[in-house]
N, C-alpha and C positions, 0 to 999 in steps of 0.2 A: 253604212249608212246610206239611207236612202237619199233619192235627186232631194224629196221634199221636206229634206232634216236641217237644220241650220247648225254649222259650228258656231261656238259661243268662244270670246277668247279667254284664256285661263282666271277663273273668278279668284279674289283675295278670300279670305277666312278670316275669323275670329277668333285667337287661343288667351284667352283672359282678356286683358284690356291690350291686347298686342295685335293688330290686324297686319298679316302676311300677305305680298302680295307679288308673284313671280313676273321674272321679267328675264327674255332671251337678247343678247344685245345682238342689231344686226348690222349690216354691212352701214345700213345711209344712220347709225347712231353714232358710227365713229367718224376720226378726222384722216388726214394723210398720212398719220402716224399708226393710224389700224386701232387708236387708242377711244374710247371713250369720249368725244367732244363734250367740254365740261356741262356746256347749256342743257344736255341731253338728258342729267341727272332731273332736274329741275320739272323736266317732262314724265322722266319716271315716279314723280316724287308727287306732281299733281294726280299721275292717273291713280297711283295709291291712295289719297289723300277722298279721291273721287268713289273711290270703289269701298274705302271703307264707310262713308259716309252710306252709300248705296245698301252694301250689306247689313249695317245698323239696322236699315229701314227709313233713313232719311232721304226724305224726294226734293232733289234740289230742281229738277226740273219743273214738278208741280208747286213749288214756289213760286217759280220765276212766273210760270203761268198765270197762276192766282196774285201775282205781283208783290208778293207777299217781302221778296228780297235776294241777295245772292253774297254767297262770302267774297273777297274780293282779299288778295293776297296785300297783308298791310305792313307787313313784316317779314324781313326774311336773316337770320345768320347761318351759313353754311361752312364748312371744313370738308376742303378735300382730301385726302387719306394717302390713296389708291388710286389707281385704272384699271376700269376693266377694259377688257379687249373684246374682238367678233368672238362671238358665239358665247360668252362667259353666261349660266346660269347666274341670274342675280336673285335676290329677294329686297324688297323694301320693307320696311318695318316701321308701323305709325303707330302712335299712342299717344290720346288726349292726355295734355299734359294739366291746360290749366283753362277753367271754361268761366266768362264773366258775360256781361249782361249782351252786350255786343259784342261781343268777338272769344275765341277759342284759341289756346298755343299749343302746338301740335310739335312733337318729337319725332323726327325720323329719318333711319339710319339703313343706305344701300350699303348689301352685303352679299361676300361672294363665300358662301359656306361661313366660317367664322369671323371672319373678316372683314373691319368694318373698312366700304370703300367712301363712302361720304357720307356726313352727317350736319340739320338743319335740325332749328327750331322756327317755326313759320305761325305768324300769327295771322287769323283770318277774321277778318272784318264782316261782320252781318251788316249790310247796307240796304238802302232801298234801289229802286232800278233807278232812282235818280241820282246816286251815288250821295245819299247821306246816310249817317250811322242809323243802326236799327236795332230793337232790343231782338234776339234772335228766336223763334219760335220756344214756348214753352217746353213741348212736349220734345224737342230738341236736346235742349238744357238736360232735361232729367233725362233723356238718353246717354248722352253723356256720365251726367253721376253715375248713374246703375254700370258702365263700361269702368269707371273709375273704382268702383266699388266692389264687381267682379273679379279686377285685378288684384285684389287686396285682401280674397277670401283663402 
């Protein structure tokens, strides 16, 4: 790599209707017992959701800059099953479950190999920059519907 080349963080990828996002556990992610602090699973999942949107062509930054709106977590149900530890290689698996006019429901699992460590259902509401609910852009809703169809083929 030359001095002018940028190193990009690992990107996630879509396989069917599931987005796979790699995560490595660093010292800063752990508590004094050496296990991942519970709130950090939420950070891993947030990164995976944002990456999924980027990978499928949804430009959140452009939507904010154009004053169209943003996603905000409106609901979250999470279950912790097992602990991740320092230097573990994890994968966050993300699927869009339900698309509504002004929100989406997303299922996420943090995996270590075949083991589910944490599982969550996240409702993300699309809101104006003033915080009021708003319909999602039609193109985004069509993209989510296409993702759900691709996974069924």
